[in-house]
C-alpha positions as CSV (number, residue, x, y, z in Angstrom):
1,M,-12.7,14.7,-8.4
2,T,-12.0,17.0,-5.5
3,R,-13.8,18.2,-2.5
4,V,-13.7,21.6,-0.8
5,F,-13.7,22.2,3.0
6,V,-14.7,25.5,4.2
7,F,-14.1,27.0,7.6
8,D,-15.5,29.8,10.0
9,S,-12.1,31.5,10.3
10,T,-8.7,31.9,8.5
11,H,-7.1,30.4,11.7
12,H,-9.2,27.1,11.3
13,A,-8.4,27.0,7.6
14,L,-4.6,27.2,8.1
15,W,-4.8,25.0,11.1
16,A,-6.6,22.4,9.1
17,E,-4.0,22.6,6.4
18,Q,-1.3,22.0,8.8
19,I,-3.1,19.0,10.5
20,A,-3.8,17.5,7.0
21,L,-0.1,17.8,5.9
22,E,1.0,16.4,9.3
23,S,-1.3,13.5,8.6
24,G,0.1,12.9,5.2
25,L,-3.0,14.1,3.4
26,A,-2.6,16.4,0.5
27,V,-4.7,19.5,0.5
28,Q,-4.4,22.9,-1.3
29,V,-5.4,26.2,0.0
30,I,-7.9,27.9,-2.4
31,P,-10.3,30.8,-2.2
32,A,-13.6,29.9,-0.8
33,P,-15.9,29.1,-3.5
34,A,-19.1,31.5,-3.9
35,G,-22.2,29.8,-2.4
36,A,-20.2,27.7,0.0
37,D,-21.6,29.5,3.2
38,A,-17.7,30.0,4.2
39,K,-17.3,32.7,6.9
40,C,-13.5,33.1,5.7
41,D,-12.1,33.6,2.3
42,L,-10.0,30.5,2.5
43,A,-10.8,26.8,1.9
44,L,-9.0,23.6,1.3
45,E,-9.3,21.4,-1.9
46,A,-8.7,17.7,-1.5
47,L,-9.0,14.5,-3.5
48,A,-12.5,13.2,-2.9
49,E,-11.0,9.9,-1.7
50,D,-9.3,11.6,1.1
51,T,-12.7,13.3,2.4
52,D,-13.4,10.8,5.1
53,A,-9.8,10.6,6.5
54,L,-9.7,14.4,6.5
55,A,-13.0,14.9,8.1
56,T,-11.9,12.6,10.9
57,V,-8.5,14.2,11.6
58,F,-10.2,17.8,11.5
59,R,-12.9,16.4,14.1
60,E,-10.2,14.8,16.3
61,A,-8.2,18.1,16.3
62,G,-11.4,20.1,17.1
63,I,-11.5,22.1,13.8
64,A,-15.1,23.0,12.8
65,F,-15.6,22.8,9.1
66,R,-18.3,22.1,6.2
67,L,-18.1,20.7,2.9
68,A,-18.8,23.0,0.2
69,P,-21.6,21.6,-2.1
70,E,-20.3,19.7,-5.2
71,T,-20.6,21.4,-8.2
72,G,-21.1,18.5,-10.5
73,S,-18.0,19.0,-12.6
74,A,-15.5,16.4,-12.8
C-alpha cells in the first residue's frame, strides 16, 4: 500500500523529493490526485510504512505538506 503527499507548490514537492532521497526514503513524483486539495500538480507517492519517517523529515526541513485521502485500494 502507498500514501500520497501533496504540497502547496511545485518547489515544495521537488524539495521534498530531494529531502526524502537524501534520507534514504524512496518516493515517486506523480500527478496530484483529484480531490486531494493540492495547490500544485505534483505529489509524492511513498510506501505506507515510510509515512511517519517522511512526515518527520519534511517537518524538520520546514516543508508544508498534507496527506491525500486514502482511496481504499490496495
